[in-house]
C-alpha positions as CSV (number, residue, x, y, z in Angstrom):
1,M,-4.8,-15.0,30.1
2,A,-4.2,-13.8,26.9
3,M,-5.6,-15.6,23.7
4,R,-3.1,-16.7,21.1
5,S,-3.4,-18.1,17.7
6,P,-1.5,-21.4,16.8
7,C,0.9,-19.0,15.2
8,S,2.2,-17.7,18.3
9,R,2.0,-21.2,19.9
10,A,4.1,-22.9,17.4
11,V,7.0,-20.3,18.1
12,G,6.9,-20.4,21.7
13,F,5.7,-16.8,22.5
14,P,5.1,-15.6,25.8
15,A,1.3,-15.3,27.1
16,N,1.9,-11.7,27.8
17,A,4.1,-8.5,27.3
18,A,5.2,-9.2,30.8
19,Q,6.2,-12.4,29.9
20,L,8.7,-10.7,27.3
21,D,12.5,-10.1,27.8
22,H,14.0,-9.9,24.6
23,R,17.4,-8.9,26.2
24,Q,17.6,-12.3,27.4
25,S,16.4,-14.3,24.5
26,G,18.8,-12.6,21.8
27,V,15.5,-11.9,19.5
28,A,13.9,-8.9,18.3
29,W,10.4,-8.3,18.4
30,V,8.7,-6.2,16.0
31,G,5.1,-4.5,16.6
32,P,2.6,-4.0,14.1
33,R,3.4,-2.0,11.0
34,T,1.3,0.9,10.2
35,L,1.1,3.1,7.0
36,G,0.5,6.6,9.2
37,S,-1.7,5.9,12.0
38,V,-4.0,3.6,10.0
39,P,-3.3,-0.4,9.9
40,R,-3.3,-1.4,6.0
41,N,-6.4,-3.2,5.1
42,A,-4.7,-7.0,4.4
43,K,-7.5,-7.6,1.8
44,R,-7.0,-4.6,-0.7
45,R,-5.0,-5.6,-3.5
46,R,-2.1,-3.2,-4.2
47,R,-0.4,-2.4,-7.6
48,L,3.0,-3.1,-8.2
49,V,4.9,-1.8,-11.5
50,A,8.3,-4.0,-11.8
51,D,10.3,-3.5,-15.4
52,G,7.6,-2.0,-17.0
53,R,5.0,-4.7,-16.3
54,V,2.0,-4.2,-13.4
55,Y,1.2,-6.8,-11.3
56,M,-1.7,-6.7,-8.4
57,W,-0.5,-8.4,-5.2
58,S,-2.3,-9.4,-1.7
59,M,-1.8,-11.3,1.6
60,R,-3.9,-13.9,3.0
61,H,-3.4,-15.8,5.9
62,S,-4.9,-18.9,6.6
63,H,-5.0,-22.3,8.5
64,R,-6.1,-25.6,8.2
65,A,-8.6,-27.4,10.6
66,D,-7.1,-30.3,12.6
67,D,-9.4,-33.5,13.4
68,S,-10.6,-31.7,16.1
69,G,-11.3,-28.7,14.5
70,R,-8.9,-26.9,16.4
71,S,-7.3,-24.3,13.5
72,V,-3.6,-25.5,12.9
73,D,-0.5,-25.1,10.4
74,C,-0.5,-21.3,10.2
75,R,0.3,-20.0,6.2
76,Q,0.7,-16.4,4.9
77,T,0.2,-16.6,1.2
78,L,1.7,-13.7,-1.1
79,T,-0.3,-13.5,-4.6
80,L,1.1,-11.7,-7.6
81,S,-1.2,-11.4,-10.8
82,P,0.0,-10.2,-13.7
83,Q,-2.0,-7.3,-15.4
84,P,-3.9,-7.0,-17.3
85,A,-6.2,-9.7,-15.9
86,G,-5.7,-13.0,-18.0
87,T,-2.3,-12.0,-19.2
88,G,-0.7,-14.6,-17.2
89,G,-1.1,-16.7,-14.2
90,P,-0.4,-15.8,-10.4
91,L,2.3,-16.4,-8.4
92,R,1.5,-17.6,-5.1
93,I,4.5,-17.5,-2.8
94,V,3.7,-19.7,0.7
95,F,5.5,-19.2,4.0
96,A,4.3,-22.0,6.1
97,D,4.9,-22.2,9.8
98,G,8.0,-24.4,11.4
99,P,10.5,-24.6,13.5
100,G,12.9,-21.7,13.4
101,R,9.9,-19.4,11.1
102,F,7.4,-17.1,11.9
103,V,4.5,-16.0,10.2
104,P,2.0,-13.3,11.1
105,G,-1.0,-14.1,13.6
106,G,0.6,-14.2,16.9
107,A,1.1,-11.2,19.5
108,F,4.3,-9.3,18.9
109,L,4.2,-9.7,15.5
110,G,3.2,-7.4,12.7
111,S,0.6,-8.4,10.5
112,G,3.2,-8.7,7.5
113,D,6.1,-10.0,8.9
114,V,7.3,-13.5,7.9
115,G,11.1,-14.5,9.1
116,F,13.4,-16.8,10.4
117,T,13.7,-16.4,14.3
118,R,17.4,-16.0,14.5
119,G,17.8,-14.7,10.5
120,N,16.5,-12.4,7.6
121,S,13.0,-11.5,8.0
122,L,10.8,-9.3,5.6
123,N,7.2,-7.3,6.0
124,L,5.4,-8.4,3.1
125,H,3.4,-4.8,3.4
126,E,6.1,-3.4,2.1
127,P,6.6,-2.9,-1.6
128,G,10.2,-3.3,-1.4
129,A,10.1,-6.5,-0.2
130,V,7.5,-8.0,-2.4
131,R,9.4,-6.4,-5.5
132,A,12.3,-8.4,-4.1
133,L,10.6,-11.6,-4.0
134,L,9.3,-11.1,-7.2
135,D,12.9,-10.3,-8.8
136,V,14.1,-13.8,-7.0
137,A,11.1,-15.8,-8.2
138,L,11.9,-14.4,-11.8
139,S,15.3,-15.0,-11.7
140,R,14.6,-18.5,-10.6
141,G,12.4,-19.1,-13.6
142,W,8.7,-17.7,-12.7
143,Q,7.5,-16.6,-16.6
144,P,4.7,-14.3,-15.5
145,G,3.2,-14.9,-19.2
146,Q,2.3,-18.9,-18.7
147,R,-1.3,-19.3,-18.1
148,R,-1.2,-21.1,-15.0
149,V,-1.2,-20.7,-11.2
150,V,2.7,-21.2,-9.5
151,E,2.9,-21.7,-5.7
152,V,6.5,-21.3,-4.5
153,D,7.7,-22.1,-0.9
154,G,8.6,-18.7,0.0
155,W,11.5,-19.9,2.1
156,T,13.6,-20.6,-0.2
157,L,13.0,-17.2,-1.6
158,L,13.5,-15.3,1.6
159,K,17.4,-15.2,2.1
160,E,18.3,-13.7,-1.4
161,A,14.9,-11.3,-1.2
162,G,16.1,-9.8,2.2
163,A,19.3,-9.4,0.9
164,R,17.9,-7.6,-2.1
165,D,15.3,-5.3,-0.4
166,G,17.9,-4.1,2.6
167,G,15.2,-3.6,5.3
168,D,13.7,-0.4,2.7
169,A,11.0,-0.2,0.5
170,R,13.3,0.6,-2.7
171,G,12.4,-1.2,-5.9
172,G,8.9,-1.1,-6.3
173,Q,6.6,1.5,-7.1
174,E,3.4,1.1,-5.7
175,G,0.1,2.8,-7.2
């Protein structure tokens, strides 16, 4: 039997591909995303320029251990840090698993995919998706010059960011 992370069990993923029939479920599954033929290194910080300001961004996947030591509560955290260092506090956009939501960590999902099982989704490896989330956070009052960490529930930004992103990587420059 294939091993599955707690993330895949949370949304009822099949144990193997033979059990998946997306035509019956009405849910489209996305395979791992790559740049060229090499998967992106999720720990490497990337550069984004938005409206003349430089940000470094990275993603992390984490779990909490329950009383028995088992991993539970998957979270995907996108962190944007204004540059140069020390000019502002980071913005942490957190996507926590829950009913009707998916975060990476299970079979059939790309490492940066977050979304609603029946609705919008984004790939957090794409600069356009990150730029769209940044734009929504800025429009809702995040001030990158403040020197404190700000944590935001990513699900509250997803619908609007998905509409801004349009499913491609327009809007941000990676360098």
